[in-house]
matplotlib code that plots the C-alpha trace (Angstrom):
import matplotlib.pyplot as plt

x = [51.7, 49.1, 46.9, 47.3, 46.6, 43.6, 43.7, 41.1, 43.3, 43.8, 46.4, 49.9, 51.3, 48.5, 48.9, 52.7, 52.4, 50.2, 52.2, 55.8, 57.7, 57.7, 59.9, 62.6, 62.2, 62.5, 65.6, 67.3, 66.3, 67.6, 71.0, 71.1, 70.2, 73.1, 75.4, 74.4, 75.0, 78.4, 79.3, 78.9, 81.2, 83.9, 84.1, 85.3, 88.7, 89.2, 88.2, 90.6, 93.4, 93.0, 92.5, 88.7, 85.8, 84.9, 81.6, 82.8, 82.2, 79.0, 77.5, 78.6, 77.1, 73.8, 73.6, 73.5, 70.9, 67.8, 68.5, 69.4, 66.2, 64.3, 65.9, 65.1, 61.4, 61.3, 62.6, 60.5, 57.3, 58.0, 56.5, 59.1, 58.9, 59.5, 62.3, 64.0, 63.8, 65.4, 68.1, 68.9, 69.4, 71.3, 73.6, 74.3, 75.2, 77.2, 79.1, 80.2, 81.3, 83.1, 85.1, 86.0, 86.9, 90.6, 91.1, 89.1, 89.0, 91.0, 93.7, 93.3, 95.6, 97.0, 93.6, 91.5, 88.0, 86.3, 84.9, 84.6, 81.3, 80.9, 81.1, 80.9, 82.8, 81.2, 82.5, 80.8, 81.2, 79.0, 76.1, 76.8, 76.4, 72.6, 72.0, 74.4, 72.8, 69.3, 70.3, 72.4, 69.4, 67.2, 69.7, 70.0, 66.3, 65.1, 67.7, 68.4, 69.9, 67.5, 70.6, 71.4, 75.2, 75.3, 73.4, 75.8, 78.8, 77.3, 76.8, 80.4, 81.7, 79.7, 81.1, 84.7, 84.4, 83.1, 85.8, 88.5, 87.5, 87.1, 90.6, 92.0, 91.3, 92.3, 89.7, 90.1, 87.4, 84.7, 85.7, 85.5, 81.9, 80.8, 82.3, 80.8, 77.3, 77.6, 78.9, 75.9, 73.5, 74.7, 74.9, 71.2, 70.2, 71.2, 74.9, 76.1, 78.4, 81.3, 81.1, 80.7, 84.0, 85.7, 84.5, 85.6, 89.1, 89.2, 88.5, 91.4, 93.8, 92.6, 93.4, 97.0, 97.4, 96.1, 98.5, 101.5, 100.2, 98.9, 101.5, 99.0, 97.0, 100.1, 101.3, 98.0, 98.0, 101.7, 101.0, 98.1, 100.2, 103.2, 105.3, 106.3, 109.1, 108.4, 104.7, 102.8, 99.7, 99.0, 95.4, 94.3, 96.1, 94.3, 91.0, 91.5, 92.5, 89.4, 87.1, 88.8, 88.5, 84.8, 83.7, 80.0, 78.5, 81.2, 83.0, 80.2, 79.4, 82.3, 84.6, 86.5, 90.2, 91.6, 89.6, 92.1, 94.7, 92.5, 92.9, 89.6, 87.6, 84.6, 84.6, 86.4, 86.8, 83.5, 82.5, 85.5, 84.4, 80.8, 82.0, 84.4, 81.9, 78.6, 79.9, 79.5, 75.8, 75.9, 77.9, 75.2, 72.4, 74.1, 74.6, 71.0, 69.7, 71.8, 70.9, 67.2, 67.4, 69.2, 66.8, 63.6, 64.8, 65.9, 62.4, 61.0, 63.4, 62.5, 58.7, 58.9, 58.3, 59.6, 63.2, 64.1, 62.9, 64.7, 68.0, 67.8, 66.8, 69.6, 72.1, 71.3, 71.4, 74.7, 76.2, 75.2, 76.3, 79.8, 80.4, 79.3, 81.4, 84.5, 84.3, 83.7, 86.2, 88.9, 88.1, 88.5, 91.7, 90.1, 91.1, 93.5, 92.4, 90.3, 88.8, 85.2, 82.4, 79.9, 76.5, 74.3, 76.7, 80.1, 80.8, 80.6, 77.9, 78.3, 78.2, 75.0, 73.3, 74.3, 73.1, 69.9, 69.1, 69.8, 67.5, 64.8, 65.1, 64.9, 61.8, 60.3, 60.9, 59.6, 56.5, 55.7, 56.2, 53.8, 51.2, 51.4]
y = [-20.4, -21.2, -18.6, -20.5, -24.0, -24.8, -27.8, -29.5, -29.0, -32.5, -31.5, -32.9, -29.5, -28.9, -32.2, -31.7, -28.2, -29.4, -32.5, -31.3, -30.0, -26.3, -25.3, -27.7, -26.5, -22.9, -23.6, -25.2, -22.3, -19.8, -21.5, -21.4, -17.7, -17.1, -19.0, -16.6, -13.6, -14.8, -15.7, -12.0, -11.1, -13.8, -14.7, -11.5, -11.5, -15.2, -14.4, -11.5, -13.7, -16.0, -13.2, -13.9, -11.5, -10.3, -12.2, -15.3, -17.6, -15.8, -16.5, -20.1, -20.5, -18.9, -21.3, -24.2, -22.7, -23.3, -27.0, -27.6, -26.2, -28.0, -31.3, -30.7, -30.1, -33.0, -35.5, -34.1, -34.7, -38.4, -41.3, -43.2, -46.2, -44.0, -42.1, -45.4, -46.7, -43.5, -43.8, -47.3, -45.9, -42.9, -45.3, -47.4, -44.5, -42.5, -45.7, -46.4, -42.7, -43.1, -46.1, -44.2, -40.9, -41.8, -42.7, -40.1, -37.3, -34.1, -33.6, -30.5, -29.7, -33.3, -35.1, -36.5, -35.9, -34.1, -35.4, -32.7, -32.9, -30.3, -26.9, -28.0, -30.2, -32.9, -34.2, -37.6, -38.3, -35.4, -36.8, -40.3, -39.8, -39.4, -42.4, -44.5, -43.5, -44.4, -47.8, -48.7, -47.9, -50.2, -53.1, -52.9, -52.4, -55.3, -57.9, -59.0, -62.4, -63.3, -63.3, -60.0, -60.8, -61.5, -58.3, -56.3, -58.0, -57.1, -53.5, -53.5, -54.9, -52.3, -49.5, -50.8, -51.0, -47.5, -46.1, -48.0, -46.1, -42.8, -43.2, -43.7, -40.1, -39.6, -38.1, -38.9, -36.4, -37.9, -41.4, -40.3, -39.0, -42.2, -44.4, -42.3, -42.5, -46.3, -46.8, -44.9, -46.8, -50.2, -49.2, -48.1, -51.2, -53.3, -54.2, -55.9, -53.8, -56.2, -55.7, -51.9, -51.9, -54.1, -51.8, -48.7, -50.3, -51.1, -47.4, -46.3, -48.7, -47.5, -43.9, -44.9, -46.7, -43.8, -41.5, -43.5, -44.2, -40.7, -37.9, -35.1, -36.5, -36.9, -33.3, -31.8, -33.7, -32.8, -29.1, -29.2, -30.8, -28.6, -31.6, -30.2, -27.7, -26.5, -26.3, -23.3, -22.6, -19.6, -20.4, -21.2, -18.1, -15.9, -17.6, -16.9, -13.3, -12.9, -14.2, -12.0, -9.0, -9.5, -9.1, -9.4, -7.4, -7.6, -5.0, -4.9, -6.7, -6.7, -5.0, -8.0, -7.7, -11.2, -12.9, -11.4, -13.8, -16.9, -19.0, -20.8, -17.9, -18.8, -22.5, -24.2, -21.0, -19.2, -19.4, -17.2, -14.6, -14.8, -13.8, -11.1, -9.3, -10.1, -10.8, -13.6, -13.0, -14.4, -17.4, -18.0, -17.7, -20.4, -22.7, -22.2, -23.1, -26.3, -27.2, -26.6, -29.0, -31.6, -31.3, -31.4, -34.4, -36.2, -35.8, -37.3, -40.1, -40.8, -40.8, -42.8, -46.6, -47.5, -48.8, -47.8, -44.2, -44.0, -45.2, -43.0, -39.9, -40.5, -41.0, -37.8, -35.8, -37.4, -36.5, -32.9, -32.7, -34.3, -31.9, -28.9, -29.8, -30.6, -27.4, -25.1, -26.9, -26.6, -22.9, -22.5, -24.6, -27.2, -30.0, -30.3, -28.5, -30.6, -29.4, -30.0, -27.7, -26.2, -27.7, -25.3, -22.4, -23.1, -22.5, -25.7, -26.9, -30.6, -30.0, -27.9, -30.4, -33.3, -31.7, -30.5, -34.1, -35.2, -32.5, -33.5, -37.1, -36.0, -33.9, -36.9, -39.2, -36.7, -36.0, -39.7, -40.0, -37.1, -38.7, -42.0]
z = [-158.3, -155.7, -157.4, -160.7, -159.5, -157.3, -155.0, -157.2, -160.3, -161.8, -164.4, -164.1, -163.1, -160.6, -158.9, -158.8, -157.3, -154.4, -153.6, -154.0, -151.0, -152.0, -149.1, -150.3, -153.8, -152.7, -150.7, -153.7, -156.0, -153.4, -153.4, -157.2, -157.1, -154.7, -157.0, -159.9, -157.7, -156.6, -160.2, -161.1, -158.2, -158.4, -162.1, -163.9, -162.2, -163.1, -166.7, -166.9, -165.6, -168.6, -171.1, -171.6, -171.8, -168.2, -168.0, -169.8, -166.8, -165.9, -169.3, -169.2, -165.7, -166.8, -169.8, -167.4, -165.1, -167.3, -168.1, -164.5, -163.1, -165.9, -164.9, -161.2, -161.9, -164.4, -162.0, -159.2, -161.3, -162.0, -160.2, -158.1, -160.5, -163.6, -161.8, -160.9, -164.5, -165.8, -163.2, -164.5, -168.0, -166.6, -164.6, -167.6, -169.9, -167.4, -166.3, -169.9, -170.2, -166.8, -168.1, -171.3, -169.6, -168.8, -172.5, -174.4, -171.8, -171.7, -169.1, -167.0, -164.0, -164.1, -164.1, -166.9, -165.6, -168.5, -171.8, -174.5, -176.4, -179.1, -177.4, -173.8, -171.3, -169.2, -165.9, -165.9, -162.2, -161.3, -163.4, -162.3, -158.6, -158.2, -160.5, -158.5, -155.2, -156.4, -157.9, -154.8, -152.6, -154.8, -154.7, -150.9, -150.3, -152.4, -151.1, -154.7, -154.0, -151.2, -149.0, -147.4, -147.2, -150.9, -151.5, -149.4, -151.2, -154.6, -153.6, -152.4, -155.7, -157.6, -155.5, -155.7, -159.5, -159.7, -157.4, -159.4, -162.6, -160.8, -159.3, -162.8, -163.5, -160.6, -158.4, -154.7, -153.6, -155.7, -154.7, -151.0, -151.6, -153.3, -150.5, -147.7, -149.3, -149.8, -146.2, -144.8, -147.0, -146.0, -142.4, -142.4, -144.3, -141.3, -141.8, -138.5, -136.3, -136.8, -140.6, -140.1, -138.2, -140.9, -143.7, -141.7, -141.1, -144.8, -145.6, -143.4, -145.0, -148.4, -147.4, -146.4, -149.7, -151.7, -149.8, -151.0, -154.5, -155.5, -155.3, -155.6, -152.6, -150.5, -151.3, -150.2, -147.0, -146.4, -147.0, -144.6, -141.9, -142.6, -143.6, -147.0, -146.9, -150.4, -149.8, -150.9, -148.9, -151.1, -151.9, -148.4, -147.0, -149.5, -148.6, -144.9, -145.6, -147.7, -144.9, -142.3, -144.5, -145.0, -141.4, -140.6, -143.4, -146.1, -148.2, -150.8, -154.1, -156.5, -154.0, -152.7, -152.8, -152.1, -154.9, -157.3, -155.8, -155.7, -158.8, -158.2, -156.7, -158.8, -158.0, -155.0, -153.0, -153.8, -150.1, -149.2, -151.9, -150.5, -147.0, -148.1, -150.3, -148.4, -145.0, -142.4, -142.8, -146.3, -145.1, -142.4, -145.0, -147.2, -144.2, -143.1, -146.5, -146.6, -143.0, -143.8, -146.8, -144.7, -141.8, -143.9, -145.8, -142.6, -141.2, -144.4, -144.1, -140.5, -141.2, -144.4, -144.1, -147.5, -147.3, -150.9, -150.5, -147.1, -148.5, -151.7, -149.7, -147.2, -150.0, -151.8, -148.6, -147.5, -150.9, -150.6, -147.0, -147.6, -150.6, -148.6, -145.5, -147.6, -149.6, -146.6, -144.4, -147.1, -147.4, -143.7, -143.6, -141.4, -143.8, -146.7, -149.9, -152.2, -155.5, -154.6, -155.6, -153.2, -154.4, -156.4, -155.9, -157.4, -161.1, -163.1, -165.4, -164.7, -161.0, -161.2, -163.5, -161.2, -158.0, -159.7, -160.8, -157.2, -155.8, -158.3, -157.2, -153.5, -154.3, -156.2, -153.2, -150.6, -152.8, -152.9, -149.2, -148.6, -150.9, -149.1]

ax = plt.figure().add_subplot(projection="3d")
ax.plot(x, y, z, "-o")
ax.set_aspect("equal")
plt.show()
């Protein structure tokens, strides 16, 4: 690309190419490429299990690649002002769909999280997250009510409202991600330590309440702690066997054995498949790419003097980091299992589109920071 666009190129693409953080873009593209590779390895056995054509999930995954990359590049090319305006529209549309999901969505595995539109399914919460992060950052950075306490209270109200509708699905994992992002944003925006402790205590109380209100959450925690006598740790046992079997270099592409016994080998447990077939070295490559993105974005955050850009960048990075940590920790049996995708890699069109929009927003923010 550098051979195509000279530094004096004044076209939109030329200016974008020389101002965008190409290393961040390359890291995201590398993770997407790894996701495609692992889809070829992990998906056929899952497709066979449901009686579908072997590459059914691979084809569906590939269909979402192009629009996801297109959205990433599109958002990265926008000015911060235009990006923020689009996020307002995106927030409004996805929030309406979020409210409607429990009533018009389709129930899958005991949860109503997907809306069927024509020939594809949309998990609204995945698309909602990046828009929510940007708008929350805008609210906090601009001190909307000329009173910081009222601004924090309004952001808290917005977050509680969102979490309420997400829990109607129910989706504890997504609610957790949203709450963590909001907590970090208000902490960085200057929330006094006393209020930080109060919010943290409120979060702990909420977890206890959720444990007693939602049976599926309680059962997963009980299984993890060994409190459930009828608990079946089948998936996590197969995941650990898969990782152990892979060793440092893996058993080879497509040669994994334990993926045949993992119901969600192509999604929630794709990290285990990656290590079994491509070894610990693949796991380290994936971790390196994520850590590179987090570190690069963090340095941009530290060096930026604009509060909105700081809060938005931090929010996007925290979202990616929480999802990565939860997914990999579940795979390694460090925490109770939670159906959360590994960003850019796991199967799931809504997830891929959502994180690609988030990455595009991050690239937009870091590009503006570099220009300034």
